[in-house]
C-alpha positions in Angstrom: 147.9 242.1 167.3 151.0 239.8 167.6 148.7 236.8 167.8 146.9 238.0 164.6 150.2 238.4 162.7 151.4 235.0 164.0 148.2 233.4 162.7 148.6 235.2 159.4 152.2 233.9 159.0 151.0 230.4 159.9 148.3 230.5 157.3 150.7 231.8 154.7 153.2 229.1 155.5 150.5 226.5 155.2 149.4 227.9 151.9 153.0 227.9 150.6 153.3 224.2 151.6 150.1 223.3 150.0 151.0 225.1 146.8 154.4 223.5 146.7 153.0 220.1 147.1 150.5 220.7 144.3 153.1 222.1 142.0 155.4 219.2 142.9 152.7 216.7 142.1 151.8 218.4 138.7 155.4 218.7 137.8 156.1 215.1 138.9 153.5 213.8 136.6 155.0 215.7 133.6 158.5 214.6 134.6 157.4 211.0 135.0 155.7 211.0 131.5 158.8 212.5 129.9 161.1 210.1 131.7 159.1 207.1 130.6 159.0 208.3 127.0 162.8 209.0 127.0 163.6 205.6 128.6 161.4 203.8 126.0 163.0 205.7 123.1 166.5 205.0 124.4 165.7 201.3 124.9 164.2 200.9 121.4 167.2 202.7 119.8 169.7 200.5 121.8 167.8 197.3 121.0 167.7 198.2 117.2 171.5 198.7 117.3 172.0 195.4 119.2 169.8 193.5 116.8 171.7 195.0 113.8 175.0 194.0 115.3 173.9 190.5 116.1 172.5 190.2 112.6 175.7 191.4 111.0 177.8 189.0 113.2 175.6 186.1 112.3 175.7 186.9 108.5 179.5 187.2 108.7 179.6 183.8 110.4 177.4 182.1 107.7 179.1 183.9 104.8 182.6 182.9 106.1 181.5 179.3 106.4 180.1 179.4 102.9 183.3 180.9 101.5 185.4 178.2 103.3 183.3 175.4 101.9 183.6 176.7 98.3 187.4 177.2 98.8 188.0 173.8 100.2 185.9 172.0 97.6 187.7 173.7 94.8 191.3 173.6 95.9 193.7 171.8 98.1 193.6 168.7 100.4 189.8 167.9 100.3 189.8 167.4 96.5 193.0 165.3 96.6 191.8 163.3 99.6 188.4 162.5 98.1 190.2 161.0 95.0 192.3 158.9 97.4 189.3 157.8 99.4 187.4 156.9 96.1 190.2 154.7 95.0 190.5 153.1 98.5 186.8 152.5 98.6 186.8 150.8 95.2 189.7 148.6 96.3 187.5 147.2 99.1 185.1 145.7 96.5 181.4 145.5 96.5 181.2 145.1 100.3 183.1 148.3 101.0 180.2 149.8 103.0 179.8 146.8 105.2 183.5 146.4 105.7 184.0 150.0 106.8 181.0 150.0 109.1 182.4 146.8 110.7 185.9 148.3 111.1 185.0 151.7 112.3 181.7 151.3 114.0 180.8 147.8 115.0 184.3 146.5 116.0 185.4 150.0 117.1 186.6 149.6 120.7 185.3 153.1 121.7 181.8 153.5 122.9 179.0 155.3 121.1 179.7 159.0 120.8 183.5 158.4 120.9 183.9 156.3 117.8 185.9 159.1 116.2 188.8 158.4 118.5 189.8 155.3 116.4 192.4 156.7 114.0 193.5 153.5 112.3 191.6 150.2 112.2 195.0 148.6 111.4 193.5 146.2 108.8 196.3 147.1 106.4 194.0 148.6 103.8 194.7 151.6 101.6 191.5 153.1 103.1 192.8 153.0 106.6 196.1 154.6 105.6 194.2 157.6 104.1 191.8 157.6 107.0 194.5 157.8 109.6 196.1 160.7 107.8 192.9 162.8 107.7 191.3 161.6 111.0 194.3 162.6 113.1 194.2 166.2 111.7 190.4 166.8 111.9 190.0 167.7 115.6 192.0 170.9 115.4 190.3 171.8 112.1 186.8 171.3 113.4 187.5 173.1 116.6 189.0 176.1 114.8 186.0 176.5 112.5 183.4 175.4 115.0 182.0 172.6 112.8 180.5 169.5 114.1 181.4 167.1 111.3 182.8 166.9 107.8 181.8 164.5 105.0 183.5 163.4 101.7 180.9 161.9 99.4 181.4 160.4 96.0 179.1 161.1 93.0 177.2 158.0 93.7 176.2 159.1 97.2 178.7 157.0 99.2 179.9 158.7 102.4 183.5 157.9 102.0 184.6 159.8 105.1 182.8 161.2 108.2 184.8 162.3 111.2 182.4 161.4 114.0 181.6 157.9 112.7 177.9 158.1 113.5 175.3 155.8 111.8 175.5 157.8 108.5 179.2 156.8 107.9 179.7 154.5 104.9 176.1 154.6 103.9 174.6 155.8 100.6 172.7 159.1 100.3 170.9 158.0 97.2 169.7 154.6 98.2 170.5 154.3 102.0 168.5 155.0 105.2 169.5 158.7 105.4 168.7 159.6 101.8 165.7 161.8 102.9 167.6 163.7 105.5 168.9 167.3 105.0 172.3 165.8 104.4 170.9 163.8 101.5 169.1 166.9 100.1 172.2 169.2 100.2 174.3 166.4 98.7 172.0 165.9 95.7 171.7 169.7 95.2 175.5 170.1 95.2 176.0 167.1 93.0 173.6 168.4 90.4 174.8 172.0 90.4 176.7 173.2 87.3 178.3 176.1 89.2 181.5 175.0 90.9 181.0 177.7 93.6 177.5 176.5 94.4 176.6 175.9 98.0 173.5 174.1 99.3 172.3 175.1 102.8 169.8 173.4 105.1 168.1 175.0 108.0 168.4 173.4 111.4 166.4 170.3 111.9 166.7 167.2 114.1 169.3 164.8 112.6 168.7 161.2 113.6 172.3 159.9 113.1 173.4 162.6 115.6 170.8 161.3 118.2 168.2 163.8 116.9 170.3 166.9 117.8 169.7 170.0 115.7 171.9 170.0 112.7 172.5 172.2 109.7 174.5 171.3 106.5 176.4 173.1 103.8 177.6 171.3 100.7 179.5 172.1 97.6 180.6 170.1 94.6 184.2 168.9 94.2 185.5 169.0 90.6 188.8 168.1 89.1 191.0 170.4 87.0 189.0 169.6 83.9 185.7 170.3 85.6 184.6 166.7 86.0 182.5 166.1 89.2 184.5 163.9 91.7 182.2 164.2 94.6 180.7 166.6 97.3 182.2 168.2 100.4 179.6 168.7 103.2 180.0 170.1 106.6 177.6 169.8 109.6 177.3 172.8 111.9 175.9 172.7 115.4 174.2 175.5 117.3 177.4 176.3 119.1 178.7 178.9 116.6 175.3 180.7 116.6 175.0 180.6 120.4 178.4 182.1 120.8 177.2 185.1 118.8 173.7 185.5 120.2 174.5 184.8 123.9 177.0 187.5 124.3 175.3 189.3 127.2 177.6 192.2 128.0 175.6 195.4 128.0 172.1 193.8 127.7 171.2 194.2 131.4 169.6 191.7 133.7 166.8 190.7 131.4 168.1 191.4 127.9 168.8 188.8 125.3 169.1 188.2 121.6 168.0 185.1 119.8 167.1 183.6 116.4 163.8 182.2 115.2 163.1 180.0 112.2 160.1 180.0 109.8 158.5 177.3 111.9 158.5 179.8 114.8 161.0 177.6 116.8 164.2 178.9 118.2 167.5 178.5 116.3 169.6 179.6 119.2 169.4 178.9 123.0 167.7 181.2 125.4 170.0 182.6 128.1 167.2 182.0 130.6 166.9 178.2 130.1 169.2 175.5 131.6 168.3 173.1 128.7 168.6 173.7 125.0 165.7 175.7 123.5 166.7 175.1 119.8 163.9 173.5 118.0 162.1 173.1 121.3 160.8 176.6 122.3 158.1 178.2 120.2 158.2 182.0 119.6 154.7 182.8 118.3 154.9 186.6 118.9 154.2 189.6 116.7 157.8 190.7 116.4 158.9 187.2 115.3 156.1 187.0 112.7 156.9 190.5 111.4 160.6 189.7 111.0 159.9 186.5 109.2 157.7 188.6 106.9 160.7 190.7 106.0 159.9 193.7 108.3 162.2 195.5 110.9 161.2 197.6 113.8 160.3 197.7 117.5 157.3 196.7 119.5 156.2 196.4 123.1 154.6 193.0 123.6 154.6 189.7 125.5 157.7 187.7 124.7 157.9 183.8 124.4 158.0 183.6 128.2 154.8 185.6 128.5 156.7 188.6 129.9 156.0 192.1 128.7 159.1 193.2 126.8 160.5 195.8 124.5 161.5 194.1 121.3 163.6 195.0 118.2 163.3 192.6 115.3 164.5 192.1 111.8 165.0 189.4 109.1 168.2 187.5 108.1 168.4 185.6 104.8 171.0 183.1 103.8 170.9 180.8 100.8 167.1 180.7 100.6 166.5 180.4 104.4 165.0 183.2 106.4 165.4 183.7 110.1 164.1 186.3 112.5 166.6 188.0 114.8 165.2 189.6 118.0 166.7 191.7 120.7 164.5 192.1 123.8 164.6 193.4 127.4 161.8 193.2 130.0 159.6 196.3 130.0 159.9 196.5 133.8 163.7 196.8 133.6 163.4 199.6 131.0 161.1 201.7 133.2 162.8 201.0 136.5 164.6 204.4 136.6 161.3 206.2 135.9 159.6 204.3 138.8 162.4 205.1 141.2 162.0 208.8 140.2 158.2 208.6 140.6 158.6 207.2 144.1 161.0 209.9 145.1 158.7 212.6 143.9 155.7 211.0 145.6 157.5 210.7 148.9 158.6 214.4 148.7 155.1 215.5 148.0 153.7 213.5 150.9 156.4 214.9 153.1 155.2 218.4 152.3 151.6 217.3 153.0 152.7 215.9 156.3 154.2 219.3 157.2 150.9 220.9 156.2 149.1 218.6 158.5 151.5 219.3 161.4 151.4 223.1 160.8 147.6 223.0 160.7 147.3 221.0 163.9 145.7 218.1 162.0 147.9 215.5 163.6 150.0 212.7 162.1 147.4 210.0 161.5 146.5 210.9 157.9 150.1 211.6 156.8 151.0 208.1 158.2 148.4 206.6 155.9 149.9 208.6 153.0 153.4 207.2 153.8 152.1 203.7 153.7 150.3 204.3 150.4 153.6 205.7 149.1 155.4 202.6 150.0 152.9 200.5 148.4 152.9 202.5 145.1 156.6 203.0 144.8 157.8 199.8 146.4 
């Protein structure tokens, strides 16, 4: 009788364990699906917010730059200095371009890339006096505003002043070797504009005088108090200002990043995962990039430019006729990592119950050991 009751209790315990393991497995599947859906929804929401924040910051940067160019071209030192440079250029005669290139580039004692360090050529000319005044003050100005270079150009296209003294200095943007560059195009657009607050903008493209580095230009007309065109103010911006916005990685996880793509599907900001610059080098031919460039916003799960499955939020940015795609992405595996850890924990618990069933039923430990190894392979 006692033996019969003991057997009955044993079968009841085994049944309870089997039922518990089955219920745990069924519940685990439901929990896993819910956790996966919740994690994806949360990631999409976070990425959309991140994309919006980066887009707003980038728009603010570009609009601020635009406002500054309009302000400086319409008031204050740039207008006065351009008039002084124009007079000084004229005083050098018909060979002004050759004379200035010789003084500030060819005979410049500093090596290529450091020609800007020559403040005064000490030739006694009125040009060098005005140049020394502006050149000595430019480093702080460019650093504060994160510009690469600044140009003062007369209505005829002569580059009267350029801080970095690259090969475009003292050339002509109408007849010279760089007339077909983006700098030449924004100059002509600003020169021909009737609106004093007009700004011409060029997307990033390789600029040969800067050793082919990616460059973008903004230009605005300079007019005197009577509205007469006196020249054009142009600035050259590098990718540094954009990278500073897009590569802020706090809160984006191990694999998250934000970046900008142009209409040619090439990057306009650097990837955080590359040691070399990816601007105008890395192609992003993905569905999110194409949708953003078509003016759409949203989220998607797709392979990114590295071929890694990612969750992506995307949207367009438009500035002065140029459209970019702004993307915020994180690896799909990182998003689902918490769900996978939960799945493994539930699986191991279920297998532990089955091991107890096997032990209670006298089935030995061989089969449970196989189950544990399977759990490690699935969850690990």
